[in-house]
N, C-alpha and C positions, 0 to 999 in steps of 0.2 A: 036699321040705321037710317036716319033721315039725312039726305044729301044737302038740303038747303043750308043748314048751319055750316057745313063743311065748305060749300061753295062760297058762302058769305065770308068766311075767314080767309079763304084763298084769294078772293077778290080784294079784300081789305089789305092783305099783304102785298098783292101786286100793285096796289095804288100807293102804298106808303113806302115801299122800298126805293123807288127812284129819288125820294127825298134825301136818301143817305148818300147820294152821289157827291164826291168831294173833289172832282176835277183831276183825277189821276192822269187822264190822257194829256192834259196840258203840261204835266210834269215830265211826261215821257217823250213828247215829240221834240225833234231837233229844230235848229234854226232854219235849216233847209226845208223841213216840213212846214214850218210856219210861213215861210216865203211862198211855198206852193199853195197853201191855203189862202193866202192873201190874193194871189193871182187867179183864184178859182173862177171868179165872175167873168174875167176877160177871156180865160181859156174856154169857158162854157159858151160864151157868145160867139167866139171864133169857130168852135166846133159846130154849133147850130147853123151858122152862116154857111159853112162849108157843106154841111149835109143838105141844106136847102138848095144850094147851088148845083148839087148833083155831083 
């Protein structure tokens, strides 16, 4: 059995399956989760500044 065609099919499937994503996560997260995600940038900056300060 030749593995190249099998690997080609697996590779093709791996590339096309993400196109089927339909945003289920956006339907599952709560308002509090959305607020935390909105503040992510500020939280990250504060954590980096604290880490650099020692």
